[in-house]
Residue, then its C-alpha position, 0 to 999 in steps of 0.5 A: m667335369s663339373a661340381f661335386d658334393p665334397d661330403k660324398i668323396s671317400v679318401p684312401t688312408g694310411h701309407y702305401i707300402g709293398g702294393r697295399f695300404t698299411d696302418s700305422q700306430s703312430r699319432s695322426i693329425d687332422v687334415a682340413r679342406p681349404s675351401d671351407g676349413r672343415i676337417y675331413a680326414g686324419l693323417p698318420i705321421a710315419t715314424p722313422e720305423d715306418v719310413d725304414r719299413a717303406v725304404e727297406n721294402a723299396w730296396t728289396a723290390f729294387k733288388t729282386s723285382g727285376w725292375p731296374r734290369m727289365a728290358p727298357r721297352d718293357r718298362a716303358r710299356i708299363l709306364r704308358r699303361w700307368a699313364d692311360l689308367v691315370e687319364d681314364d681315372v679322371e672321374r675319381l682322381a680329379p675330385l680327390e685332387a680338388l677336395g682338399s687342395t687349392r685346385p678347382i675341379r674344372e682345372a683338376a679334370s681338364w689340366d692336372v690329371p691329363f698333364a700328370a698322365e702325359g708327363i708319365r708318358f713323356y718319361a716312359e719314352h726316355a727309358d730306351k733312348h739313353g745309354g752310355e758311350v764309347v770313349a777315346t782310349d789307347s788302341d789296346r784298351f776299350g773304354l765306355t761309360i754305363s748309366e745305372p739307376y741309383g736305387v731308392i729315391g726319396a721324393i718330397a712333393p709340395w701341396n700346391f699341385p699334388l698330382v702334377m708335382a708328384s708325377w714330376k718326381l716319379a716319372p723320370a725316377l721310375a723310367a730310369g729304373n729306380a724305386v721311389v719312396l714318396k712323401p706328399s705334403e701333409l696338407t694334400p696327401f691323398s690323391v697320390l695314394r690313388l696314383a700309387e694304386l694305379a701304378v701297381e695295377a699297370g704292372v709296376p712291381p709292388g714296392i717300387f713306388n711306396v708312399v709314406q704320409g707325415d710331416g717334414r719334421v719327423t717323416g721327411d727328416a727320416l726319409c732324408r737320413h735313411p742310409r738306403v735312400a741314395k738321392v733326394t728330390f724336393t720341391g718347396s721353400t728355400r729354407t726347407g730345401a737348405a735343411i734337406m741339403a744339410t741333412c743329406a750332406n751329413h747322412g751319406t753325402k747323397p745328391v739332391t735335386l731342389e726346386l725352391g722358392g722364387k720372387s719372379p719379375q714381370i718386366v713390361f715395356a711400353d712397346a709391348a704389342d698389345l697392352d690388353r693382352t700383356a696386362a691379362t698375362v701379368a694378372r694371370a701370372i699372379t692369380g693362377n692358383a691364387g698366387q700359390v705357385c713357385v714361379a708366380g710373377s709377383r713383381l711387376i716392373v713396368e716402363e713408367r710411361a705405360a704404368n698407369q695403363i697397365i695398372d688400370r687393366i690389371a686392377a680390372a682383371f683382378a675385379t673379375l675373379r670370383p672366389g669359391a670352393t674348389w668343388t664348385d664349377d663357377a669359382t675363378l679364384s682358388p682358396i689359400i691353402s690354410q688359415p695360417q698362410c692367409a694370416r701371413i699374407e695379410g700381415i705382409v700386406e699390412h706391413a707394406r702399407a704401414s711402410g708407405a706402399t699404396l693399395v690399388t685394389g684388394g688387401e683383404r680377405a674375400k668374404t665367402n661365408s664358407g669358413g675357407a681361406f680366401y684372399r682378394p688379388t692385391l695390387l700395391t704401388g710405391v713399394a721400396a726396392d728393399s721392402a719385405i714385400v718385394m724381397e720375400e716370397v708371399f705365396g699368395p695373389v699379391l703383386t707389387v709394382q715398380t717403374f723404370r725409364e731405362e733398360d739398365e734400371a729395369l734389369a737392376l730392379a729385376a735382380h734379386p739377391a737370393y732368388g732366380l727361378a723365373a722371369g717374364v719380359h714383354t716387348a716388341d723389340l727382339g734385340r731388347a728381349l734377347r738382351f734381357v734373356r742374357g741379363l736376367e739371372a733366372g732358370t726360366v725366362w718367358v718372352n711375351r708370355y708367362g708360364r709353362s707350356n705342355d712342352f715337357m722337354m723344357p726343364t724347370g729349375g732355378y738359379k741361386q737359392s731357387g734350387i739345384g738341378k732341374d725338373l722336367g726335360r731330359q735333365a730330370f731323367e739323367a739326374n736319376l742315373r749315375t755313371k760308371s766308367v769301364l776300362i777294358d784291356i784288350a791287348a793280346s797277352 
């Protein structure tokens, strides 16, 4: 799919509750396109009353629609039909996704939409492939466990991959028989509304999937507090995740799944089989979506004798990227989501330079004359291990470089006191690779690659303050079920 005119794309508005769009009398906020800074829509902020209406609607649908007690294969059939509709709707969904996000139209059409659809199919196939078990008991008793849906799941999705991240929340929850109330990010709120329309068209009962628009302070907080919300799932910053966890603990002690921040290392040894390929991998891991990825490989830790070669190759790769609006078909560098975030990246880089870091390339905004927020891929050497730019999540195309001589030194540099989301290891030595797989505190370790594949069975989630629980994999499905123990006395009376 190629370029489109952003001014000719209409966006759905309002909340989506009970299978239809609903207006809100609450205040609204402006939504801007990151590619050019233009305000293109207004967004209602769902009040606690609006959230209550959405949750109660979902609860009623859960109790009366038959969705949780539907034959699992019938539920799977509906979800597969939904996935087909999503995939067939790429001409509508991809421009809607690209318009107000950081996702270029070519990537939205070729990856985001198909990936979201395939994720729904993956979890549809889990619907009839799980169950309880008979447990060992005394001979005059019969014990078993039963898996049941929670009821209403509150889902809060991030802005960086709106469709894909929403599908990660929705698909396992719905396949397990739950209802979902989703709050998308106020920065990228519209494509999931189309996703909800297509769900109802596929046969998901109205109310089983509701969308409330709004911000975290009002809408997200009300969703987490609601007594009918049995569980909350969230992807975003560690700070916000901690606040959500505290709210859930104080309002019902409900469980949470949290996929949070990261400061992920990419460790390169001099024996890496192909330094050109390795450098290209390292560069993509920090420039994909302009570094606005939770698992972005933002810390290069490279063996000293290979450092200059790798740094030169990465700088050359950075220079080839072309910033441009997401609706053009030749841009290879995404915009930063907002002007405030771009200014934050600028400030962190400037502070690092003032503290002694050496700028190899980048370190400034890209001049596009578009009004958008673009930041050039940036490479910094000479950074202190305890500096802010090494410790803090930048969420932009900024890569720091640290060097080592011995394996133990590399592991020590890779360790982070707070984060443990992902890591990459590049080496031709299998034994060394396995030692690092064991030694790294990270929820995901990639060896001689960096980034997820389309293998949905591979769960994702972090250690330490990078999160609790998993998205994707069998684990994400099971996390949307609770277990009931049953003990039956069968002795003759």
